[in-house]
Every structure is written in C-alpha cells, then in structure tokens.
BATOR-64777 format. One record per residue (C-alpha): x, y, z; residue number from 1; residue in one letter. Coordinates in steps of 0.2 Angstrom, whole numbers, plus 2048, in hexadecimal, padded with zeros to 3 digits. Example, Ala and Ser with C-alpha at 12.3 -4.5 7.8 and 13.67 -1.06 7.14 Angstrom:
<rs>
- 83E,7EA,827,1,a
- 844,7FB,824,2,s
</rs>
This chain:
<rs>
- 509,924,835,1,m
- 509,92E,824,2,n
- 505,93E,82E,3,e
- 515,93C,838,4,t
- 520,93A,828,5,k
- 518,948,81F,6,k
- 520,957,829,7,p
- 531,94E,827,8,n
- 52F,94D,814,9,k
- 528,95F,813,10,q
- 537,965,81D,11,g
- 543,95C,812,12,r
- 53B,963,802,13,i
- 53C,974,80A,14,r
- 54E,972,80F,15,a
- 553,96C,7FE,16,e
- 54A,97A,7F5,17,s
- 552,987,800,18,e
- 563,980,7FD,19,l
- 560,980,7EA,20,k
- 55A,992,7EB,21,i
- 569,998,7F5,22,i
- 575,98F,7EA,23,t
- 56E,996,7DB,24,a
- 56D,9A8,7E3,25,a
- 57F,9A7,7E8,26,q
- 584,9A5,7D6,27,e
- 579,9B3,7D0,28,e
- 57F,9BF,7DD,29,f
- 591,9BB,7D9,30,i
- 58E,9BD,7C6,31,l
- 582,9CB,7C6,32,q
- 585,9D4,7D7,33,g
- 576,9D7,7E3,34,y
- 56F,9E5,7D8,35,g
- 570,9DB,7C8,36,g
- 569,9CB,7CF,37,a
- 556,9C9,7CE,38,t
- 54A,9BC,7D6,39,v
- 546,9B6,7C4,40,q
- 558,9B3,7C0,41,s
- 55A,9A9,7D0,42,i
- 54B,99F,7CC,43,a
- 551,99C,7BB,44,d
- 562,996,7C1,45,r
- 55A,98B,7CF,46,s
- 54D,983,7C3,47,g
- 53F,988,7CF,48,l
- 530,993,7CB,49,p
- 532,9A5,7D1,50,k
- 522,9A3,7DC,51,a
- 52C,995,7E5,52,n
- 53B,9A1,7E8,53,i
- 52F,9AE,7F0,54,l
- 526,9A1,7FA,55,y
- 536,99C,803,56,y
- 53F,9AD,804,57,f
- 532,9BB,800,58,k
- 53E,9C7,7F7,59,n
- 550,9C8,7F0,60,k
- 557,9D0,800,61,e
- 552,9C1,80B,62,n
- 55A,9B5,7FE,63,i
- 56A,9BF,7FF,64,y
- 56A,9BF,812,65,h
- 567,9AC,811,66,a
- 576,9AA,806,67,v
- 581,9B4,812,68,l
- 57B,9AB,821,69,e
- 57F,99A,819,70,r
- 591,9A0,816,71,t
- 593,9A7,828,72,l
- 58C,997,830,73,n
- 597,98D,826,74,m
- 5A7,997,82C,75,w
- 5A1,997,83E,76,d
- 59E,984,83E,77,q
- 5B0,982,837,78,a
- 5BA,98E,841,79,i
- 5AF,992,850,80,g
- 5B6,985,85C,81,d
- 5C8,98B,85F,82,i
- 5CB,986,871,83,d
- 5D8,98B,87E,84,p
- 5DC,979,881,85,e
- 5E1,977,86F,86,h
- 5F0,981,871,87,g
- 5F6,98E,863,88,p
- 5FD,981,857,89,k
- 5EE,976,856,90,v
- 5E2,985,856,91,a
- 5EB,98D,847,92,i
- 5EC,97C,83E,93,e
- 5DA,979,840,94,k
- 5D5,98C,83B,95,f
- 5E0,98B,82B,96,i
- 5DA,97A,826,97,a
- 5C7,97E,829,98,a
- 5C9,98F,81F,99,k
- 5D3,987,810,100,v
- 5C6,979,80F,101,k
- 5B7,985,80E,102,i
- 5C0,990,801,103,s
- 5C3,981,7F6,104,f
- 5B3,978,7F8,105,e
- 5A7,987,7F9,106,h
- 5B0,995,7F0,107,p
- 5A0,99E,7EC,108,g
- 59C,9A0,7FE,109,a
- 5AC,9A9,801,110,s
- 5AA,9B4,7F1,111,k
- 599,9BA,7F6,112,i
- 59F,9BF,807,113,y
- 5AE,9C8,7FF,114,a
- 5A2,9D1,7F3,115,m
- 597,9D7,801,116,e
- 5A6,9DD,80B,117,i
- 5AD,9E6,7FC,118,i
- 59D,9EF,7F9,119,q
- 59C,9F6,80B,120,g
- 594,9E7,814,121,a
- 583,9EF,813,122,q
- 57A,9DF,818,123,h
- 588,9D9,824,124,l
- 58B,9E9,82F,125,k
- 582,9E3,83E,126,e
- 58B,9D2,83D,127,f
- 59C,9DA,83B,128,t
- 599,9E6,849,129,r
- 592,9D8,855,130,t
- 596,9C6,852,131,y
- 5A6,9C7,847,132,q
- 5AE,9D5,851,133,r
- 5AB,9CB,861,134,q
- 5B1,9BB,859,135,w
- 5C2,9C3,854,136,v
- 5C4,9CB,866,137,r
- 5C1,9BA,86E,138,e
- 5CD,9B1,863,139,k
- 5DA,9BF,864,140,a
- 5D9,9BF,877,141,k
- 5DC,9AC,876,142,l
- 5EB,9AE,86B,143,f
- 5F2,9BC,877,144,q
- 5F0,9B0,886,145,q
- 5FB,9A3,87D,146,w
- 607,9B1,879,147,i
- 608,9B7,88B,148,d
- 60B,9A5,890,149,n
- 61A,9A4,885,150,g
- 611,997,87A,151,e
- 613,9A0,86A,152,m
- 61D,9AF,863,153,k
- 617,9C1,867,154,n
- 60D,9C4,857,155,v
- 5FE,9D0,855,156,d
- 5EF,9C4,858,157,p
- 5E2,9CE,84E,158,v
- 5ED,9CF,83F,159,n
- 5F1,9BD,840,160,l
- 5DF,9B9,83E,161,i
- 5DE,9C5,82F,162,f
- 5ED,9BC,828,163,l
- 5E4,9AB,829,164,i
- 5D4,9B2,822,165,w
- 5DC,9BB,813,166,s
- 5E8,9AD,80F,167,s
- 5DB,99F,80F,168,t
- 5CD,9A8,807,169,q
- 5D9,9AE,7F9,170,h
- 5D7,99D,7F1,171,y
- 5C4,99F,7EF,172,a
- 5C3,9B2,7EC,173,d
- 5D0,9B2,7DF,174,f
- 5CD,9A1,7D8,175,e
- 5CC,9A7,7C6,176,t
- 5DD,9B0,7C7,177,q
- 5E6,9A2,7CF,178,i
- 5E0,995,7C3,179,l
- 5E5,9A1,7B4,180,q
- 5F6,9A3,7BB,181,i
- 5F8,991,7BE,182,m
- 5F1,98D,7AD,183,n
- 5E3,981,7B4,184,r
- 5D1,97F,7B1,185,a
- 5CD,97A,7C3,186,d
- 5D6,976,7D3,187,y
- 5DD,965,7D5,188,e
- 5D9,958,7E3,189,e
- 5E9,95B,7ED,190,d
- 5E8,96E,7ED,191,d
- 5DF,96E,7FD,192,i
- 5EC,965,807,193,s
- 5FB,96E,7FE,194,h
- 5F4,97F,802,195,v
- 5EF,97A,813,196,t
- 601,974,817,197,q
- 609,983,80F,198,f
- 5FF,990,818,199,l
- 600,986,829,200,t
- 613,984,827,201,d
- 616,997,823,202,i
- 60A,99D,831,203,i
- 610,991,83F,204,l
- 622,996,83B,205,r
- 61D,9A9,83C,206,g
- 615,9A5,84D,207,c
- 625,99C,853,208,g
- 61B,98C,855,209,l
- 626,981,84A,210,i
- 638,983,845,211,d
</rs>
C-alpha cells in the first residue's frame, strides 16, 4: 500500500520543486536578463540547493525553455478555444477577458515573453515560425469567415489579433509605467474587470459588433 502512494508523493514533490524553480527563474531572467542570470542566483532565489536545480533541469538554457513553455501553455489554454460556433462577439469577449486576466495575475509570464521577442526570439524562433504562425492564420481565417458572412465589419483579421495582444499585454509589460502614472503601488481588485470592459467595448465597437 505504501508503494502505491510513494510515486504520487514523489511526483508531487517534483512538481512543486519544478514550479518553485521556474517561478524563481522567471524573476531572475526578468531582472538580470538571460545573460545575467545564473543557476546559482536562481537557486538562491528559489531557496533550493544548486544541485537540486541541475538535477531537474541540467542547465540554465533548459530552465529558460521551461519558463517560456509555461507562459506559452498558459496562453494557449486561455485563448486556444475560439470556436466558429461562438460567433465573433463572444469569441472576442473571451479572447480579451482571458488575456487581461493573465496579464494582471501573471505579469511576469508576459514580461519574460516580451523580453525574449525584443531580443530576437532566439529561443522561440521555431515556435513563432510553426505553432504561433499557424495559430494566427487559423484565427484570422475564422474572423475572415465571419466578415464574409456579414457578421462583423470588414477589418484586417491579423491586425485585429495584434491589437488584442498588444492592448491586453500592455498592462503586464508596462506595469511599472502604468502604476507610476496612476500614482499607485499596485493594481487594485476591480482593475481586471474595468480594463476588460473598456477594451472589449472599444474593440467590439470598432468591429461593428455593438452600437
């Protein structure tokens, strides 16, 4: 009986340790950049021995890939389910709401992705060329079908996707600037709903989906 529980416990410990490492690594990469962060600094921030870090991830590059993969999986789970049956209004509402929620609740994930892209996407080139390009093409095709059916205004589908990405991620990537301008120490509880409603209203109006 103990033998059947042991693998589950080991799996839980491993998952908890990896999450702790990835969370610490994300902060280090944001503060120091990929070149400045070290396995030792990640270990210090995570509170785990350096040997434990290397046991799970082997080297700094693997840790970085794990950080990026966590971000991409988070986004994919949140916005990957846009369906033709939703119609353009519901699809855009869900898309915006999911991206705003991630930006406010997981700003570090957006920041690390933005830094990677700004630095030339050396670790994401294959992802950008394959999965992400295909995702945009599929969603743009879906928006174009709604346009052709007269269900929404004739807007550029690809630039619509870029607009939603940029406007929602702004609240994560430029968090410091926004808080300084608004003279705040942190975001407030109702900011997610306020920003979601604001962006949804503006974008739906631009697409001719509400008056």
